[in-house]
N, C-alpha and C positions, 0 to 999 in steps of 0.2 A: 504494499500500500504506499502510495507517495503522499508525502506531505509537502505542501508549498514552503519555500524557505521562509516566508514571512509568518507561518504558523509554528514553526519550530521552537521559537523562544517561549511562546505560550504553553506549548507542550511541555518544553522543559521545565518550566516554573509551575505548571499544574493550572494554570488559569484555562487551558483549553482541554476540554475532556470529551468532545463530541466532534464527529466529522460527518459529512453528508456526502454521498457519492451516487452518481447515477450509473448503473451497470446492468448490462443485459442479464448477468446472473452474478451473484455474490463473489466477491473476489478474496473474502476473508472468512474466517470462521470463529464463533465464540470460543474464548479461551486460547486463540492464536496469538502468538507473538510475532511483532513486526517491527522493524527498524524504520525509525523516521529520518534518519541521516546523522542525527546526533543522540538518540536516544532509543531504548525498547520500550514499547507499548504494548499491552495487553488487551485484547478485545473483551470487554466485559459483556456486552449485548450488542445485537444487531437485529434491527426490525425494518422492514419495508414500510415506507410512511408516505402520506401525501404532503405535498409542499405546503398546502393549506393548514395542515396539522401542526407545523413548526411554531413553536412559541418564541418570544422575544428571549426568554431566558435561554431556550435552546440556542438561539442565535448568537447570544454572548458567549455560552459555553463552547461554540465551534470557532469564536474568535471574530465575530461580526458584530457591528454596531445595530444591525437590523435584520429582521426576516428579509426585507426587501434586498439589502447588499448580500445576504448569503445566496438569495435565489438568482440574482444577478451573476454571482461568481460561479454558480454550478456549471460544470462542463458536461457535455454529451447532448444527445438528443433528447427533448422533453417527453418524449414517448417512453423512454427507458424507465425502469422502476428506479424509485430513489430510496436509498438505505440510509438509515440513522446508525451510525456506529458510536457506541460508548466505549471508551477506553480508559486506562489508566497507566500512566508512566510507571515503568519498573526501575526502581533504584538499584541496578545491577550492571555490571560490564556487558558490553556486546560479546557474546561467545566468540564470534570472530576475531576480535582483539585479543582475548585470552589465548586463543589457539595460535594466533599469528606471533604472540610473544614467546613461543616456546622455542627456545634457541637450539635444543636437543631433541633429535628424533631417534627412535629405535629402528632397526632394519625392518621390522614389522610395520612400523609407520611409513617408512619410505615405500615399502611395497605396496600399502594401501593407497598412498598418494600416488604411486605410479598406476596403479589398476585405474583409480579415479580420472587421471590424466589421459589414460589410454582410451576410456569412454568418450572424454570429451574430443579426442583426436578422430573419433570414427569416420568424420567426413573430410578428413586431411589433417596432418600432423601441424599443429600450431603452437601447443602448450609450452614445450621446452624452449622453442625459439624465442616465444614472448617472454617467457620467464628470463631467459639469459639476457635478453635486450634490456628489460626493466632493470635487471641487476648492473649492467654495463651503463646505463644511462638513466639513473634515477631523476625524477623531476622532469622527464622529457613529456611535451604535450603529447596527448592521445592522437592528434592529427599526423605528429611527425613520426610516432611509432607505427601507425597504420600504413604510412606512406613507405616505411622501411620494411614492413612485413609483406608489402603488397595487398593490405586490406582495406575495407571501408572503415572509416572512423566509427559510425554507429555499431558495426559488427565487432570491432576490437573492444569497445567500451562495455558492450554486454557481455563480451566473453572474458574480458579481466575481471568483471564481477564474479564469474565463477572461481577463478583462481582466487579471488578475494574471500569468497565462502569457504575455501579449503584452507584458509590461513596463510596463503602463499605471498600475497601482495597486499600492500597498505596505500590506499588513495591518499595524495597530497593536495593541496590547494591546486597546483599545477602538475598533472601527471601521477606517477605512482613511484613507489620503491618496493623493493623485495622485501619481505619480512624477515624476522629471525628464523622462522620456521621454513620460510621459503628458500632461504640461504642455506640451512641445513640440508634440505631436500637436494638442492643443486649440488652441493659437495657430495652427498651420498650417492647422487645419480652419476656424477663424474667419476667417482670410484668404481662404480659398477660398469661403466661404459668400457668396451673393448678398447 
């Protein structure tokens, strides 16, 4: 679930506890945990609602000054179902960050990462080349990495998120860097290469 940058501060300080989304079908589940970009939230409840049923209090809890402002900011076709998501911010670290900070990995961990990367490479090998390039050129813009790898920028960004989910990369203000776990994996893969 994506949260607009302007809402993240309110989510972080607890003043925003609702979101409204138009979806063809629900994209989250009750009890599910999701990243906002800076925090983790847990969806406490999700209901399909009519725009007319949204109260002023709901609008304020979603970070808007009025129901009209909330309605004007809703994305998607007005014919799509509207969902009210109630969530709470979790005061715990992002599991990806905890994983990424692991500077030592076992042979078993390395083998597990290799299997996961192999699955990501099913339509053509890209994972190791991307990890090595990020390790060599930390902070390089995604567009420049994409050009060097012969890929589209949007494709590369989406796939680097998959590497981040494995704890192998860290996003920077501009570009990426290899995580301690990613560096340990690269070192292990270099040792196992013929």
